[in-house]
N, CA, C, O and the ligand as a Tripos MOL2 file, in Angstrom:
@<TRIPOS>MOLECULE
protein
  253   251    64     0     0
PROTEIN
NO_CHARGES

@<TRIPOS>ATOM
      1 N          -6.8420   16.0410   -2.8140 N.3       1 MET1
      2 CA         -5.8820   16.3730   -1.6800 C.3       1 MET1
      3 C          -4.5510   15.4510   -1.9460 C.2       1 MET1
      4 O          -4.5660   14.2800   -2.3250 O.2       1 MET1
      5 N          -3.4610   16.2070   -1.6760 N.am      2 ILE2
      6 CA         -2.3260   15.6380   -1.7710 C.3       2 ILE2
      7 C          -1.4610   15.6280   -0.5750 C.2       2 ILE2
      8 O          -1.2100   16.7330   -0.0940 O.2       2 ILE2
      9 N          -0.9570   14.5830   -0.0070 N.am      3 CYS3
     10 CA         -0.0450   14.5210    1.1190 C.3       3 CYS3
     11 C           1.3300   15.1640    0.9900 C.2       3 CYS3
     12 O           2.0490   14.9160    0.0230 O.2       3 CYS3
     13 N           1.6580   15.9140    1.8780 N.am      4 GLN4
     14 CA          2.9570   16.6560    1.8520 C.3       4 GLN4
     15 C           4.0230   15.9780    2.3760 C.2       4 GLN4
     16 O           5.1430   16.0620    1.8730 O.2       4 GLN4
     17 N           3.7530   15.2420    3.4440 N.am      5 ARG5
     18 CA          4.8750   14.5550    4.3360 C.3       5 ARG5
     19 C           5.1990   13.2240    3.7330 C.2       5 ARG5
     20 O           4.3120   12.4660    3.3410 O.2       5 ARG5
     21 N           6.5670   12.9230    3.6560 N.am      6 ASN6
     22 CA          6.9780   11.7000    2.9850 C.3       6 ASN6
     23 C           6.5890   10.5810    3.9750 C.2       6 ASN6
     24 O           6.4050    9.4580    3.5060 O.2       6 ASN6
     25 N           6.4540   10.7700    5.2200 N.am      7 ASP7
     26 CA          6.0810    9.8950    6.3610 C.3       7 ASP7
     27 C           4.8820    9.2340    6.2340 C.2       7 ASP7
     28 O           4.6630    8.1010    6.6630 O.2       7 ASP7
     29 N           3.8940   10.1260    5.4860 N.am      8 ASP8
     30 CA          2.5040    9.6250    5.2870 C.3       8 ASP8
     31 C           2.2890    8.9400    3.9770 C.2       8 ASP8
     32 O           1.1650    8.6320    3.5790 O.2       8 ASP8
     33 N           3.4280    8.7020    3.2940 N.am      9 LEU9
     34 CA          3.2420    8.0420    1.7620 C.3       9 LEU9
     35 C           3.7630    6.4640    1.8080 C.2       9 LEU9
     36 O           4.7170    6.0780    2.4830 O.2       9 LEU9
     37 N           3.1060    5.8040    1.1270 N.am     10 VAL10
     38 CA          3.4190    4.3410    0.9290 C.3      10 VAL10
     39 C           4.3940    4.3620   -0.1180 C.2      10 VAL10
     40 O           4.5940    5.3720   -0.7930 O.2      10 VAL10
     41 N           5.0710    3.1740   -0.2950 N.am     11 ASP11
     42 CA          5.9020    2.9820   -1.3710 C.3      11 ASP11
     43 C           5.4310    3.1710   -2.7440 C.2      11 ASP11
     44 O           4.2260    2.9460   -2.8590 O.2      11 ASP11
     45 N           5.9850    3.4910   -3.7340 N.am     12 PRO12
     46 CA          5.3490    3.8250   -5.1170 C.3      12 PRO12
     47 C           4.7420    2.4390   -5.4470 C.2      12 PRO12
     48 O           3.5870    2.4850   -5.8710 O.2      12 PRO12
     49 N           5.2730    1.2900   -5.3390 N.am     13 GLU13
     50 CA          4.8280    0.0860   -5.8170 C.3      13 GLU13
     51 C           3.2590   -0.4190   -5.0780 C.2      13 GLU13
     52 O           2.4130   -1.1920   -5.5280 O.2      13 GLU13
     53 N           3.2780    0.2400   -3.9810 N.am     14 ASP14
     54 CA          2.1140    0.0740   -3.0420 C.3      14 ASP14
     55 C           1.0580    1.0770   -3.4970 C.2      14 ASP14
     56 O          -0.0340    0.9330   -2.9470 O.2      14 ASP14
     57 N           1.1460    1.9530   -4.2870 N.am     15 ALA15
     58 CA          0.2570    2.9560   -4.4130 C.3      15 ALA15
     59 C          -0.8670    2.5540   -5.3530 C.2      15 ALA15
     60 O          -0.8390    1.5840   -6.1100 O.2      15 ALA15
     61 N          -1.8860    3.4480   -5.2040 N.am     16 CYS16
     62 CA         -3.1470    2.9900   -5.9730 C.3      16 CYS16
     63 C          -2.8310    2.8560   -7.5840 C.2      16 CYS16
     64 O          -2.2390    3.6890   -8.2710 O.2      16 CYS16
     65 N          -3.3240    1.7170   -7.9690 N.am     17 PRO17
     66 CA         -3.0240    1.5660   -9.3900 C.3      17 PRO17
     67 C          -3.7840    2.3450  -10.4840 C.2      17 PRO17
     68 O          -3.4970    2.5010  -11.6710 O.2      17 PRO17
     69 N          -4.7750    2.7670   -9.7980 N.am     18 THR18
     70 CA         -5.8240    3.6580  -10.6410 C.3      18 THR18
     71 C          -5.3470    5.3110  -10.7090 C.2      18 THR18
     72 O          -5.1380    5.9340  -11.7490 O.2      18 THR18
     73 N          -5.2500    5.7630   -9.5220 N.am     19 CYS19
     74 CA         -5.2020    7.0820   -9.4180 C.3      19 CYS19
     75 C          -3.7140    7.6030   -8.8650 C.2      19 CYS19
     76 O          -3.4050    8.7950   -8.8550 O.2      19 CYS19
     77 N          -2.8910    6.5900   -8.4320 N.am     20 GLY20
     78 CA         -1.4560    6.9340   -7.9040 C.3      20 GLY20
     79 C          -1.5580    7.2910   -6.5400 C.2      20 GLY20
     80 O          -0.5140    7.6860   -6.0210 O.2      20 GLY20
     81 N          -2.5350    7.2460   -5.8700 N.am     21 GLN21
     82 CA         -2.5840    7.6220   -4.5260 C.3      21 GLN21
     83 C          -1.5780    7.1320   -3.4990 C.2      21 GLN21
     84 O          -1.4940    5.9040   -3.4680 O.2      21 GLN21
     85 N          -0.8180    7.7670   -2.6770 N.am     22 ARG22
     86 CA          0.1740    7.1820   -1.7810 C.3      22 ARG22
     87 C          -0.0830    7.6300   -0.3270 C.2      22 ARG22
     88 O           0.5080    7.1550    0.6430 O.2      22 ARG22
     89 N          -0.9850    8.5500   -0.2770 N.am     23 CYS23
     90 CA         -1.2860    8.8660    1.2050 C.3      23 CYS23
     91 C          -1.8370    7.7650    1.9530 C.2      23 CYS23
     92 O          -2.8970    7.2480    1.5990 O.2      23 CYS23
     93 N          -1.1070    7.3140    3.1020 N.am     24 ILE24
     94 CA         -1.5140    6.2530    3.6980 C.3      24 ILE24
     95 C          -2.9650    6.3370    4.5290 C.2      24 ILE24
     96 O          -3.6380    5.3710    4.8870 O.2      24 ILE24
     97 N          -3.2490    7.6810    4.7260 N.am     25 ASP25
     98 CA         -4.4600    8.0390    5.3710 C.3      25 ASP25
     99 C          -5.6220    7.7130    4.3320 C.2      25 ASP25
    100 O          -6.7240    7.4770    4.8270 O.2      25 ASP25
    101 N          -5.5100    7.6790    3.0830 N.am     26 ARG26
    102 CA         -6.3040    7.4030    1.8890 C.3      26 ARG26
    103 C          -6.4290    6.1130    1.4810 C.2      26 ARG26
    104 O          -7.2920    5.7420    0.6860 O.2      26 ARG26
    105 N          -5.5090    5.3190    2.0470 N.am     27 LEU27
    106 CA         -5.4100    3.6600    1.6130 C.3      27 LEU27
    107 C          -5.7070    2.8990    2.7870 C.2      27 LEU27
    108 O          -4.8670    2.7610    3.6760 O.2      27 LEU27
    109 N          -7.1040    2.2860    2.8570 N.am     28 ILE28
    110 CA         -7.6380    1.8660    3.9090 C.3      28 ILE28
    111 C          -7.6520    0.3530    3.7280 C.2      28 ILE28
    112 O          -8.1540   -0.1490    2.7220 O.2      28 ILE28
    113 N          -7.0850   -0.3950    4.7280 N.am     29 TRP29
    114 CA         -6.9370   -1.8620    4.6960 C.3      29 TRP29
    115 C          -8.3630   -2.4430    4.8580 C.2      29 TRP29
    116 O          -9.1330   -1.9070    5.6550 O.2      29 TRP29
    117 N          -8.7310   -3.4870    4.1530 N.am     30 ILE30
    118 CA         -9.9780   -4.0830    4.2330 C.3      30 ILE30
    119 C          -9.6010   -5.6950    4.0410 C.2      30 ILE30
    120 O          -8.4870   -6.0330    3.6380 O.2      30 ILE30
    121 N         -10.6060   -6.6190    4.3580 N.am     31 ASP31
    122 CA        -10.5610   -7.8600    4.1020 C.3      31 ASP31
    123 C          -9.5220   -8.5310    4.8860 C.2      31 ASP31
    124 O          -8.9430   -9.4930    4.3800 O.2      31 ASP31
    125 N          -9.2070   -8.1140    6.1150 N.am     32 ASP32
    126 CA         -8.0810   -8.6710    7.0310 C.3      32 ASP32
    127 C          -6.8500   -8.3950    6.7460 C.2      32 ASP32
    128 O          -5.9790   -9.1650    7.1510 O.2      32 ASP32
    129 N          -6.5050   -7.2630    6.0050 N.am     33 GLY33
    130 CA         -5.2090   -6.7820    5.7650 C.3      33 GLY33
    131 C          -4.6630   -7.5070    4.3870 C.2      33 GLY33
    132 O          -3.4670   -7.5660    4.1030 O.2      33 GLY33
    133 N          -5.6600   -8.0190    3.6240 N.am     34 GLU34
    134 CA         -5.1830   -8.5380    2.1430 C.3      34 GLU34
    135 C          -5.2020   -7.5330    1.1060 C.2      34 GLU34
    136 O          -4.3640   -7.4040    0.2140 O.2      34 GLU34
    137 N          -6.4030   -6.7170    1.3380 N.am     35 GLN35
    138 CA         -6.4990   -5.6060    0.3440 C.3      35 GLN35
    139 C          -6.7040   -4.3240    0.7060 C.2      35 GLN35
    140 O          -6.9360   -4.0500    1.8830 O.2      35 GLN35
    141 N          -6.6500   -3.4330   -0.2020 N.am     36 VAL36
    142 CA         -6.6320   -2.0060    0.4650 C.3      36 VAL36
    143 C          -7.6680   -1.3080   -0.6270 C.2      36 VAL36
    144 O          -7.7860   -1.6540   -1.8020 O.2      36 VAL36
    145 N          -8.4180   -0.2050    0.0660 N.am     37 ARG37
    146 CA         -9.3480    0.3540   -0.6330 C.3      37 ARG37
    147 C          -8.9150    1.8710   -0.7350 C.2      37 ARG37
    148 O          -8.7270    2.4960    0.3100 O.2      37 ARG37
    149 N          -8.7530    2.4680   -1.9390 N.am     38 CYS38
    150 CA         -8.4120    3.8050   -2.2620 C.3      38 CYS38
    151 C          -9.5380    4.6390   -1.7740 C.2      38 CYS38
    152 O         -10.6550    4.4120   -2.2390 O.2      38 CYS38
    153 N          -9.3690    5.6370   -0.8360 N.am     39 ALA39
    154 CA        -10.5680    6.4850   -0.5540 C.3      39 ALA39
    155 C         -10.6770    7.5590   -1.6360 C.2      39 ALA39
    156 O         -11.7060    8.2290   -1.7290 O.2      39 ALA39
    157 N          -9.6470    7.7360   -2.4470 N.am     40 ALA40
    158 CA         -9.7470    8.8220   -3.4850 C.3      40 ALA40
    159 C         -10.6540    8.3890   -4.5460 C.2      40 ALA40
    160 O         -11.5910    9.1050   -4.8980 O.2      40 ALA40
    161 N         -10.4110    7.2150   -5.0860 N.am     41 CYS41
    162 CA        -11.0790    6.7090   -6.4860 C.3      41 CYS41
    163 C         -11.7920    5.4630   -5.9830 C.2      41 CYS41
    164 O         -12.2200    4.8160   -6.9390 O.2      41 CYS41
    165 N         -12.0660    4.9040   -4.7980 N.am     42 SER42
    166 CA        -12.6420    3.7940   -4.5080 C.3      42 SER42
    167 C         -12.2910    2.3980   -5.0780 C.2      42 SER42
    168 O         -13.0000    1.4010   -4.9370 O.2      42 SER42
    169 N         -11.1590    2.4460   -5.7120 N.am     43 THR43
    170 CA        -10.3740    1.1350   -6.1190 C.3      43 THR43
    171 C         -10.0480    0.3020   -5.1480 C.2      43 THR43
    172 O          -9.5560    0.8110   -4.1410 O.2      43 THR43
    173 N         -10.2080   -0.9880   -5.1840 N.am     44 ILE44
    174 CA         -9.7310   -1.8370   -4.2460 C.3      44 ILE44
    175 C          -8.7250   -2.7430   -5.1230 C.2      44 ILE44
    176 O          -8.9270   -3.1590   -6.2640 O.2      44 ILE44
    177 N          -7.6100   -2.9410   -4.3250 N.am     45 TYR45
    178 CA         -6.4170   -3.6240   -4.9540 C.3      45 TYR45
    179 C          -5.7120   -4.3500   -3.9660 C.2      45 TYR45
    180 O          -5.8540   -4.1290   -2.7630 O.2      45 TYR45
    181 N          -4.8780   -5.3010   -4.4830 N.am     46 THR46
    182 CA         -3.8730   -5.9090   -3.5120 C.3      46 THR46
    183 C          -2.4790   -5.4210   -3.5780 C.2      46 THR46
    184 O          -1.8310   -5.7270   -4.5790 O.2      46 THR46
    185 N          -1.9300   -4.7120   -2.6630 N.am     47 PRO47
    186 CA         -0.7120   -4.0200   -2.8300 C.3      47 PRO47
    187 C           0.4410   -5.2640   -2.6520 C.2      47 PRO47
    188 O           0.1970   -6.2960   -2.0280 O.2      47 PRO47
    189 N           1.7080   -4.9810   -3.2990 N.am     48 PRO48
    190 CA          2.6410   -5.8490   -3.1430 C.3      48 PRO48
    191 C           3.1190   -6.1120   -1.6680 C.2      48 PRO48
    192 O           3.6130   -7.1740   -1.2870 O.2      48 PRO48
    193 N           2.9410   -5.1920   -1.0240 N.am     49 MET49
    194 CA          3.4130   -5.2700    0.6070 C.3      49 MET49
    195 C           2.4380   -6.2060    1.3110 C.2      49 MET49
    196 O           2.6050   -6.4510    2.5060 O.2      49 MET49
    197 N           1.5080   -6.6980    0.6820 N.am     50 ALA50
    198 CA          0.5050   -7.7140    1.3930 C.3      50 ALA50
    199 C           0.8710   -9.0370    1.1120 C.2      50 ALA50
    200 O           0.1290   -9.9670    1.4260 O.2      50 ALA50
    201 N           2.0820   -9.2310    0.4780 N.am     51 ARG51
    202 CA          2.6550  -10.6140    0.2750 C.3      51 ARG51
    203 C           2.7190  -11.4500    1.5770 C.2      51 ARG51
    204 O           3.1300  -10.9240    2.6110 O.2      51 ARG51
    205 N           2.3140  -12.7650    1.5450 N.am     52 PRO52
    206 CA          2.4970  -13.3760    2.7580 C.3      52 PRO52
    207 C           3.9610  -13.4750    3.1730 C.2      52 PRO52
    208 O           4.9070  -13.4440    2.3860 O.2      52 PRO52
    209 N           4.0500  -13.6100    4.6210 N.am     53 GLU53
    210 CA          5.4870  -13.5860    5.2150 C.3      53 GLU53
    211 C           6.1410  -14.8140    4.6510 C.2      53 GLU53
    212 O           5.5740  -15.8990    4.5210 O.2      53 GLU53
    213 N           7.5460  -14.5130    4.2860 N.am     54 GLY54
    214 CA          8.4450  -15.4680    3.8490 C.3      54 GLY54
    215 C           8.3300  -15.6740    2.3470 C.2      54 GLY54
    216 O           9.0140  -16.5510    1.8190 O.2      54 GLY54
    217 N           7.4450  -14.8630    1.5730 N.am     55 GLY55
    218 CA          7.3640  -15.3050    0.2700 C.3      55 GLY55
    219 C           8.5520  -14.4580   -0.6390 C.2      55 GLY55
    220 O           8.5970  -14.5900   -1.8620 O.2      55 GLY55
    221 N           9.4170  -13.6560    0.0380 N.am     56 ASP56
    222 CA         10.4690  -13.1000   -0.5300 C.3      56 ASP56
    223 C          11.5670  -12.9490    0.4620 C.2      56 ASP56
    224 O          11.7910  -11.8870    1.0420 O.2      56 ASP56
    225 N          12.2260  -14.0160    0.6330 N.am     57 PRO57
    226 CA         13.3840  -14.1240    1.5540 C.3      57 PRO57
    227 C          14.5100  -12.9880    1.3660 C.2      57 PRO57
    228 O          15.1100  -12.5540    2.3500 O.2      57 PRO57
    229 N          14.7280  -12.6030    0.2860 N.am     58 ASP58
    230 CA         15.7000  -11.5470   -0.1230 C.3      58 ASP58
    231 C          15.3150  -10.2030    0.2230 C.2      58 ASP58
    232 O          16.1530   -9.3090    0.1010 O.2      58 ASP58
    233 N          14.0590   -9.9230    0.6740 N.am     59 ALA59
    234 CA         13.4870   -8.5980    0.9520 C.3      59 ALA59
    235 C          13.9570   -8.2230    2.1630 C.2      59 ALA59
    236 O          14.2890   -7.0380    2.2020 O.2      59 ALA59
    237 N          14.1320   -8.9870    3.4130 N.am     60 ALA60
    238 CA         14.5900   -8.5540    4.6160 C.3      60 ALA60
    239 C          15.6410   -9.4440    5.1000 C.2      60 ALA60
    240 O          15.2720  -10.4250    5.7470 O.2      60 ALA60
    241 N          16.9790   -9.2540    4.8800 N.am     61 PRO61
    242 CA         18.0270   -9.9760    5.1750 C.3      61 PRO61
    243 C          18.2400   -9.9860    6.7500 C.2      61 PRO61
    244 O          18.2330   -8.9290    7.3810 O.2      61 PRO61
    245 N          18.3960  -11.0070    7.2570 N.am     62 THR62
    246 CA         18.5070  -11.0430    8.8000 C.3      62 THR62
    247 C          20.0220  -11.2850    9.1230 C.2      62 THR62
    248 O          20.4030  -12.4510    9.2230 O.2      62 THR62
    249 N          20.8380  -10.3370    9.2780 N.am     63 GLN63
    250 CA         22.2340  -10.5720    9.6700 C.3      63 GLN63
    251 C          22.6340   -9.7090   10.8750 C.2      63 GLN63
    252 O          23.7740   -9.7810   11.3350 O.2      63 GLN63
    253 ZN         -6.9700    5.6790   -6.2070 Zn       64 ZN64
@<TRIPOS>BOND
     1     1     2 1
     2     2     3 1
     3     3     4 2
     4     3     5 am
     5     5     6 1
     6     6     7 1
     7     7     8 2
     8     7     9 am
     9     9    10 1
    10    10    11 1
    11    11    12 2
    12    11    13 am
    13    13    14 1
    14    14    15 1
    15    15    16 2
    16    15    17 am
    17    17    18 1
    18    18    19 1
    19    19    20 2
    20    19    21 am
    21    21    22 1
    22    22    23 1
    23    23    24 2
    24    23    25 am
    25    25    26 1
    26    26    27 1
    27    27    28 2
    28    27    29 am
    29    29    30 1
    30    30    31 1
    31    31    32 2
    32    31    33 am
    33    33    34 1
    34    34    35 1
    35    35    36 2
    36    35    37 am
    37    37    38 1
    38    38    39 1
    39    39    40 2
    40    39    41 am
    41    41    42 1
    42    42    43 1
    43    43    44 2
    44    43    45 am
    45    45    46 1
    46    46    47 1
    47    47    48 2
    48    47    49 am
    49    49    50 1
    50    50    51 1
    51    51    52 2
    52    51    53 am
    53    53    54 1
    54    54    55 1
    55    55    56 2
    56    55    57 am
    57    57    58 1
    58    58    59 1
    59    59    60 2
    60    59    61 am
    61    61    62 1
    62    62    63 1
    63    63    64 2
    64    63    65 am
    65    65    66 1
    66    66    67 1
    67    67    68 2
    68    67    69 am
    69    69    70 1
    70    70    71 1
    71    71    72 2
    72    71    73 am
    73    73    74 1
    74    74    75 1
    75    75    76 2
    76    75    77 am
    77    77    78 1
    78    78    79 1
    79    79    80 2
    80    79    81 am
    81    81    82 1
    82    82    83 1
    83    83    84 2
    84    83    85 am
    85    85    86 1
    86    86    87 1
    87    87    88 2
    88    87    89 am
    89    89    90 1
    90    90    91 1
    91    91    92 2
    92    91    93 am
    93    93    94 1
    94    94    95 1
    95    95    96 2
    96    95    97 am
    97    97    98 1
    98    98    99 1
    99    99   100 2
   100    99   101 am
   101   101   102 1
   102   102   103 1
   103   103   104 2
   104   103   105 am
   105   105   106 1
   106   106   107 1
   107   107   108 2
   108   107   109 am
   109   109   110 1
   110   110   111 1
   111   111   112 2
   112   111   113 am
   113   113   114 1
   114   114   115 1
   115   115   116 2
   116   115   117 am
   117   117   118 1
   118   118   119 1
   119   119   120 2
   120   119   121 am
   121   121   122 1
   122   122   123 1
   123   123   124 2
   124   123   125 am
   125   125   126 1
   126   126   127 1
   127   127   128 2
   128   127   129 am
   129   129   130 1
   130   130   131 1
   131   131   132 2
   132   131   133 am
   133   133   134 1
   134   134   135 1
   135   135   136 2
   136   135   137 am
   137   137   138 1
   138   138   139 1
   139   139   140 2
   140   139   141 am
   141   141   142 1
   142   142   143 1
   143   143   144 2
   144   143   145 am
   145   145   146 1
   146   146   147 1
   147   147   148 2
   148   147   149 am
   149   149   150 1
   150   150   151 1
   151   151   152 2
   152   151   153 am
   153   153   154 1
   154   154   155 1
   155   155   156 2
   156   155   157 am
   157   157   158 1
   158   158   159 1
   159   159   160 2
   160   159   161 am
   161   161   162 1
   162   162   163 1
   163   163   164 2
   164   163   165 am
   165   165   166 1
   166   166   167 1
   167   167   168 2
   168   167   169 am
   169   169   170 1
   170   170   171 1
   171   171   172 2
   172   171   173 am
   173   173   174 1
   174   174   175 1
   175   175   176 2
   176   175   177 am
   177   177   178 1
   178   178   179 1
   179   179   180 2
   180   179   181 am
   181   181   182 1
   182   182   183 1
   183   183   184 2
   184   183   185 am
   185   185   186 1
   186   186   187 1
   187   187   188 2
   188   187   189 am
   189   189   190 1
   190   190   191 1
   191   191   192 2
   192   191   193 am
   193   193   194 1
   194   194   195 1
   195   195   196 2
   196   195   197 am
   197   197   198 1
   198   198   199 1
   199   199   200 2
   200   199   201 am
   201   201   202 1
   202   202   203 1
   203   203   204 2
   204   203   205 am
   205   205   206 1
   206   206   207 1
   207   207   208 2
   208   207   209 am
   209   209   210 1
   210   210   211 1
   211   211   212 2
   212   211   213 am
   213   213   214 1
   214   214   215 1
   215   215   216 2
   216   215   217 am
   217   217   218 1
   218   218   219 1
   219   219   220 2
   220   219   221 am
   221   221   222 1
   222   222   223 1
   223   223   224 2
   224   223   225 am
   225   225   226 1
   226   226   227 1
   227   227   228 2
   228   227   229 am
   229   229   230 1
   230   230   231 1
   231   231   232 2
   232   231   233 am
   233   233   234 1
   234   234   235 1
   235   235   236 2
   236   235   237 am
   237   237   238 1
   238   238   239 1
   239   239   240 2
   240   239   241 am
   241   241   242 1
   242   242   243 1
   243   243   244 2
   244   243   245 am
   245   245   246 1
   246   246   247 1
   247   247   248 2
   248   247   249 am
   249   249   250 1
   250   250   251 1
   251   251   252 2
@<TRIPOS>SUBSTRUCTURE
     1 MET1         2 RESIDUE 1 A MET
     2 ILE2         6 RESIDUE 1 A ILE
     3 CYS3        10 RESIDUE 1 A CYS
     4 GLN4        14 RESIDUE 1 A GLN
     5 ARG5        18 RESIDUE 1 A ARG
     6 ASN6        22 RESIDUE 1 A ASN
     7 ASP7        26 RESIDUE 1 A ASP
     8 ASP8        30 RESIDUE 1 A ASP
     9 LEU9        34 RESIDUE 1 A LEU
    10 VAL10       38 RESIDUE 1 A VAL
    11 ASP11       42 RESIDUE 1 A ASP
    12 PRO12       46 RESIDUE 1 A PRO
    13 GLU13       50 RESIDUE 1 A GLU
    14 ASP14       54 RESIDUE 1 A ASP
    15 ALA15       58 RESIDUE 1 A ALA
    16 CYS16       62 RESIDUE 1 A CYS
    17 PRO17       66 RESIDUE 1 A PRO
    18 THR18       70 RESIDUE 1 A THR
    19 CYS19       74 RESIDUE 1 A CYS
    20 GLY20       78 RESIDUE 1 A GLY
    21 GLN21       82 RESIDUE 1 A GLN
    22 ARG22       86 RESIDUE 1 A ARG
    23 CYS23       90 RESIDUE 1 A CYS
    24 ILE24       94 RESIDUE 1 A ILE
    25 ASP25       98 RESIDUE 1 A ASP
    26 ARG26      102 RESIDUE 1 A ARG
    27 LEU27      106 RESIDUE 1 A LEU
    28 ILE28      110 RESIDUE 1 A ILE
    29 TRP29      114 RESIDUE 1 A TRP
    30 ILE30      118 RESIDUE 1 A ILE
    31 ASP31      122 RESIDUE 1 A ASP
    32 ASP32      126 RESIDUE 1 A ASP
    33 GLY33      130 RESIDUE 1 A GLY
    34 GLU34      134 RESIDUE 1 A GLU
    35 GLN35      138 RESIDUE 1 A GLN
    36 VAL36      142 RESIDUE 1 A VAL
    37 ARG37      146 RESIDUE 1 A ARG
    38 CYS38      150 RESIDUE 1 A CYS
    39 ALA39      154 RESIDUE 1 A ALA
    40 ALA40      158 RESIDUE 1 A ALA
    41 CYS41      162 RESIDUE 1 A CYS
    42 SER42      166 RESIDUE 1 A SER
    43 THR43      170 RESIDUE 1 A THR
    44 ILE44      174 RESIDUE 1 A ILE
    45 TYR45      178 RESIDUE 1 A TYR
    46 THR46      182 RESIDUE 1 A THR
    47 PRO47      186 RESIDUE 1 A PRO
    48 PRO48      190 RESIDUE 1 A PRO
    49 MET49      194 RESIDUE 1 A MET
    50 ALA50      198 RESIDUE 1 A ALA
    51 ARG51      202 RESIDUE 1 A ARG
    52 PRO52      206 RESIDUE 1 A PRO
    53 GLU53      210 RESIDUE 1 A GLU
    54 GLY54      214 RESIDUE 1 A GLY
    55 GLY55      218 RESIDUE 1 A GLY
    56 ASP56      222 RESIDUE 1 A ASP
    57 PRO57      226 RESIDUE 1 A PRO
    58 ASP58      230 RESIDUE 1 A ASP
    59 ALA59      234 RESIDUE 1 A ALA
    60 ALA60      238 RESIDUE 1 A ALA
    61 PRO61      242 RESIDUE 1 A PRO
    62 THR62      246 RESIDUE 1 A THR
    63 GLN63      250 RESIDUE 1 A GLN
    64 ZN64       253 GROUP 0 **** ****
């Protein structure tokens, strides 16, 4: 099953590393928001977006 709407897709770097799944409905947060389980292939991984707050100050400029 492939998502058709861009609004339901995560960023490419946050996609499943095994099957490339990007549908947000297929990527389930586990372990208190630190890891994601891909419902399509059962891979569990830590997406870049799970970085601790303040880990990348250039990512969100506050001006
Ligand atoms: Zn997958």
